N, C-alpha and C positions, 0 to 999 in steps of 0.2 A: 672088382665090385663085390666080390664074394668075401674079400677081407673086410670091407667096409660093413657088409651085412653081419657078420661076424661080431665084429667091435660093438654094433649097436645093440646086438641080441644079448652081448654079456653085460652090458650097462643096466644098472638098477632102474626100475619105472620112475622113480623121484627124479634121477638124473636126466632121464629123455625127456620128462615133461618140463623140466627146467630149461633144458637145451630147445626144445620147442617153443617155449614162451619167449627165450631171449631172440631167437630166428624171427618169431612173430614180432617183436617190437623193433628188429632191426629192419625188417621190411615194410613194416608202417613208417618208421623214420625216412627210409628211402622213397616211398611214395609221396610222403608230405613234402620232401625236398624237391620232387619232380614235378609236383604240383605247383609249388612255389615259384620255380623256373618257368613254368609254362603261363602262368598268370599274366594277362594281357598288362594289366598295371605295372607290374615289375620287368616286363620286356620293354615296354616304353622307357621307364626309368632308367634301364640300363643303356639303351639306344642314346637317349639324352646325355648321359654320362659320357658315353664314347665320343660324341660330337663335341661336347665341352673339352674333353681332353685332347682331342685333335686340335680343335681351335686354338688352345693353350700353346699347342706346339708349333703354331705357324708362326713364321718371322714376322715381327711388329711391323716391318717395312712393306711386307706383301700386304699384311692385313690392312693398313692404312691405305694402300694403293687401291685396294679392292673396294673398301670403303668410299674413297673418293670416287671411283667410278660408278658405284651405284647412286650416289648421291648427284653426279653430274648427269647421269642418265634419267633420274627422276625429275630433276629440275628442268632439263630439256623436254620431256615429255609434258611437263605442265605449261611450259612455255608454248610449245607448238598447240596445244589445246587451247589456250588464250588466243593464239594469233588466228586459229582456225574459226573463231567466232565472228 
């Protein structure tokens, strides 16, 4: 720690100011990136993208079978409702 203090003390003021400004800009950019990642709209968009990616990786045969099960279930539900009347 003492070495760092000695190095900083030996730098000219203009150099220190420019380093402080660069560090401030880096911090501002990091904060902007963090706030962008935490924005609800972006979180939702990333979630949808993950679901789409996983859905595209599903075997087409399994996807077709799952869709057939859903369609059959919905049709059975509507038939059951019609017969109850």
